[in-house]
C-alpha positions in Angstrom: 19.4 -28.5 -3.7 17.2 -30.5 -0.6 15.7 -33.8 -0.6 12.8 -35.3 0.9 12.3 -38.9 1.5 8.5 -39.7 1.3 7.6 -41.8 4.2 4.5 -44.7 4.5 2.4 -41.5 5.6 3.1 -39.3 2.6 2.6 -42.1 -0.1 0.1 -41.7 -2.3 -0.2 -37.9 -2.1 0.6 -36.1 -5.9 4.1 -34.5 -6.2 2.1 -30.6 -6.1 0.1 -31.1 -3.2 3.1 -32.6 -1.3 5.8 -29.8 -2.4 3.0 -27.4 -1.8 2.4 -28.7 1.9 5.6 -28.9 2.7 6.7 -25.1 1.2 4.0 -22.9 2.4 5.8 -20.1 0.9 6.5 -21.2 -2.6 3.7 -19.5 -4.5 1.7 -22.3 -6.8 2.5 -20.9 -9.9 6.0 -21.0 -9.3 5.7 -24.6 -8.1 4.0 -25.6 -11.3 6.5 -23.4 -13.2 9.5 -25.5 -11.3 8.1 -28.7 -12.1 7.3 -27.7 -16.0 11.5 -27.0 -15.7 12.6 -29.9 -13.8 13.6 -28.1 -10.5 11.6 -30.5 -8.7 12.9 -34.1 -9.5 11.9 -37.9 -8.2 14.5 -40.4 -7.9 16.6 -37.9 -10.4 13.7 -37.3 -12.8 11.8 -34.6 -13.8 8.0 -35.7 -13.3 4.4 -34.7 -13.7 2.9 -32.7 -11.1 0.0 -35.4 -10.6 2.4 -38.4 -10.2 1.5 -40.3 -7.3 4.6 -40.4 -4.7 5.4 -44.2 -3.1 7.6 -45.0 0.2 11.1 -44.5 -0.2 10.6 -41.8 -3.5 13.4 -39.3 -3.0 12.6 -35.8 -3.9 14.8 -33.4 -4.9 14.1 -29.9 -4.8 16.7 -27.4 -6.6 14.9 -24.2 -5.1 16.0 -21.2 -3.1 16.8 -21.8 0.6 14.0 -18.8 1.5 11.0 -21.0 0.1 11.4 -23.4 3.1 11.4 -21.4 5.9 8.4 -21.4 8.2 5.7 -18.5 7.3 6.1 -15.7 9.1 5.4 -11.8 8.9 8.8 -11.1 7.7 8.7 -13.8 4.5 5.3 -13.5 3.5 6.3 -11.3 0.2 7.4 -14.6 -1.1 4.2 -15.9 -1.7 3.5 -12.9 -4.1 4.5 -14.9 -7.5 3.4 -11.6 -9.7 3.9 -8.2 -7.4 1.0 -5.8 -9.1 2.6 -2.2 -8.5 1.9 0.9 -10.2 5.3 2.6 -9.9 5.4 6.7 -10.2 8.9 6.7 -9.7 12.3 4.6 -9.1 15.3 5.1 -8.2 18.2 3.1 -6.5 17.5 4.3 -3.4 13.4 4.7 -2.9 10.3 3.6 -5.2 7.1 6.1 -5.2 4.2 3.7 -5.3 0.5 4.5 -6.6 -1.4 2.5 -3.8 -4.9 1.8 -5.2 -8.0 1.9 -2.8 -8.7 -1.4 -1.4 -5.2 -2.6 -0.6 -3.5 -2.2 3.0 -0.2 -1.0 3.2 0.8 -3.5 6.1 -0.7 -6.6 7.7 -3.6 -6.3 9.9 -6.1 -8.4 10.8 -8.2 -8.8 7.6 -4.9 -9.4 5.5 -1.4 -11.1 5.9 -0.8 -11.6 2.5 -2.0 -9.2 -0.3 0.0 -5.8 1.2 1.7 -3.1 -0.4 4.8 -3.9 1.6 4.7 -7.6 0.5 4.5 -6.5 -2.8 7.3 -4.1 -3.0 9.3 -6.6 -1.1 8.6 -9.3 -3.6 9.4 -7.3 -6.6 12.6 -6.0 -5.8 13.8 -9.7 -4.3 12.4 -10.9 -8.3 14.7 -8.0 -9.3 17.3 -9.3 -7.5 18.0 -6.1 -5.4 17.4 -7.2 -2.2 17.0 -10.5 -0.6 16.7 -11.3 3.7 19.3 -13.7 3.3 22.2 -11.4 2.7 24.5 -10.4 5.3 23.1 -7.3 7.0 20.6 -7.0 4.6 17.9 -4.1 5.0 14.4 -5.0 4.8 12.6 -2.3 2.5 10.2 -0.3 4.4 7.4 2.4 4.1 8.3 5.8 4.5 4.4 7.0 5.1 1.1 5.2 5.5 -2.3 5.6 3.4 -5.5 4.1 4.6 -7.2 0.9 2.7 -9.3 2.7 1.5 -7.7 5.8 0.4 -5.3 5.8 -2.6 -2.1 8.0 -3.6 1.5 7.5 -3.4 3.3 5.7 -0.7 7.4 5.9 -0.2 9.4 3.0 -0.1 12.9 3.3 1.0 15.5 0.6 -0.5 18.2 1.2 2.4 18.6 2.8 6.0 19.8 5.9 5.1 16.8 6.9 2.7 14.3 5.8 5.5 16.3 7.9 7.9 16.5 10.9 5.9 12.5 10.5 4.3 11.5 10.4 7.8 12.9 13.4 9.0 12.0 15.4 6.6 8.5 14.1 7.1 8.7 14.8 10.8 9.6 17.9 9.5 6.9 19.1 7.1 9.9 19.1 4.2 8.0 16.9 1.9 4.3 18.3 0.7 1.7 15.9 -0.2 -1.2 17.3 -2.2 -4.8 15.1 -1.5 -7.6 15.7 -4.2 -11.5 14.5 -2.6 -14.8 14.9 -3.6 -17.1 16.9 -1.0 -20.9 16.3 -1.1 -22.1 20.4 -0.7 -19.5 23.0 -1.7 -17.1 24.6 0.2 -17.8 28.0 1.9 -15.5 30.1 1.2 -14.0 28.4 -2.0 -10.5 28.0 -0.5 -9.5 28.4 3.0 -8.1 26.7 6.4 -9.7 24.5 8.8 -8.0 24.6 12.2 -9.1 22.9 15.3 -8.4 19.5 17.5 -9.1 16.1 17.0 -9.4 13.7 19.4 -9.4 9.7 18.6 -11.1 7.3 20.0 -9.0 4.3 19.5 -12.4 1.9 20.8 -14.6 3.2 18.2 -11.7 3.7 15.6 -13.4 7.4 15.4 -12.0 10.8 15.1 -13.9 14.1 16.2 -13.2 17.5 15.6 -13.4 20.4 18.3 -12.6 24.2 17.7 -10.8 24.5 21.0 -8.6 22.5 22.9 -9.4 19.2 24.7 -7.5 16.9 27.0 -5.7 14.2 24.5 -6.5 16.4 21.2 -3.9 17.1 18.7 -3.5 20.0 16.8 -4.8 20.0 13.1 -4.5 22.3 10.1 -5.8 21.5 6.8 -5.7 24.0 3.4 -8.1 23.2 0.9 -9.4 24.7 -2.1 -12.3 24.4 -4.4 -11.0 23.0 -7.9 -14.5 23.0 -9.4 -18.2 22.5 -8.9 -20.3 20.3 -10.2 -24.0 20.3 -8.9 -23.8 19.1 -5.4 -20.1 17.8 -5.9 -16.8 19.7 -5.5 -13.8 18.7 -6.6 -11.1 19.7 -3.7 -7.5 20.0 -3.3 -6.1 19.9 0.2 -2.7 20.3 1.9 -1.8 18.7 5.5 0.2 21.3 7.9 -0.3 18.6 9.9 -0.8 14.9 9.8 -3.4 13.1 11.6 -5.5 10.2 11.4 -8.4 10.9 9.4 -7.7 15.2 9.3 -9.0 15.5 5.9 -12.4 13.3 6.0 -13.1 15.2 9.4 -12.2 18.4 8.7 -14.2 18.7 5.7 -17.5 17.0 7.3 -16.9 19.7 10.3 -17.3 22.5 7.5 -20.0 20.5 6.2 -18.8 18.8 3.1 -18.2 15.7 4.1 -16.5 13.4 1.8 -18.6 11.4 -0.9 -18.4 7.6 -0.3 -17.2 8.4 3.5 -18.9 5.6 5.8 -17.6 7.4 8.8 -18.0 10.5 8.3 -20.1 11.5 5.5 -23.5 11.6 4.3 -25.2 7.5 3.9 -28.0 8.8 1.9 -25.8 10.4 -0.9 -23.1 7.4 -0.6 -25.8 5.2 -1.4 -27.2 6.9 -4.0 -24.0 7.5 -5.9 -23.2 3.9 -5.0 -19.9 5.1 -3.7 -18.5 2.6 -0.5 -14.9 4.4 -0.5 -14.2 7.8 0.3 -12.9 9.9 -2.5 -9.4 10.9 -1.0 -6.6 10.7 -3.0 -2.9 11.6 -2.4 -2.5 12.6 -5.6 0.7 14.6 -6.0 4.3 14.5 -3.7 6.7 17.7 -3.5 10.1 17.3 -2.6 10.5 20.4 -1.2 13.8 19.7 0.7 14.7 23.4 1.8 17.2 21.8 4.1 20.2 19.6 3.3 18.8 16.1 2.5 22.2 14.5 2.4 22.3 12.0 -0.3 19.0 12.7 -1.5 19.5 16.7 -2.1 19.1 15.6 -5.9 15.2 15.5 -5.2 15.0 18.8 -4.3 12.6 20.4 -6.0 11.1 17.6 -7.9 7.6 16.9 -7.8 5.8 13.7 -9.0 1.9 13.1 -9.2 0.0 9.9 -10.1 -1.3 9.4 -13.7 -4.9 8.9 -12.6 -7.3 9.6 -9.9 -10.2 7.1 -10.8 -13.4 9.4 -9.2 -11.6 12.5 -10.7 -12.2 11.0 -13.9 -15.5 9.8 -13.1 -17.1 12.8 -11.8 -15.5 15.8 -13.0 -13.9 14.5 -16.3 -14.8 16.4 -19.8 -16.6 13.3 -20.8 -18.8 13.7 -17.6 -19.2 17.3 -18.3 -21.0 16.5 -21.6 -23.2 13.9 -20.7 
């Protein structure tokens, strides 16, 4: 429990606005709930949210200590009142979450609060599985990332050993991620391998594809398979033998079949015609191959997880679409 004594500079303010200003980590909806439950009292009594505070009033706040901290990147998860997660799988060691296009995985210059990691940490905090105040508490962390406008499965580790093992297995290519994408044009041949070298321009945030080695270029190998053609569009499954920035987007554009909706490497006129502003790319399947020992995660060997829905597949390649 914490107490505040109202001075002359704070007198006249509404109760909820005073608390909100002094506890910026407390979500507004939770603040109103605490007032209703009388976990926020004025002079020892429950009060209404619009009560005006007077000089000398004593506020008693029966609220977790975390909410009294100053906001920073490590505690912004507290501001997420109702975490929104599409959970594909969960156990005591990890979470597999289907990240929807449009959400960033970590805070960046455009978004600090509504991030995937904040929603995951808020979810585990509210389940009482994790609390940053616990001694030697491990902070839940993501093992892989997906671009803002790409959707798909993201792995979150609940403990340090899981994070270590998964990172090792990703590095050693023992986890197989499969992507679905919609391309403008039909890949020729319908199934194949795209090999080259990718060079990223950090200033322009663009990646270039080269058939031969270039200074600073990184090897990129992509396997693809056409699943269906419909009009000028193709539904293609891709697997990465290397994990490079924008690898699928750049590689498919290199063979003349850019991703639908891709604003960087695609066809602007076609994207506009289909009203697509995000690349049609989804990390829809995850296979825990794990051919070598995975320690405490050996129970995952051979397991395959897929998302329930890939929006652009339903939109352009469903049986309903075919019947139109």
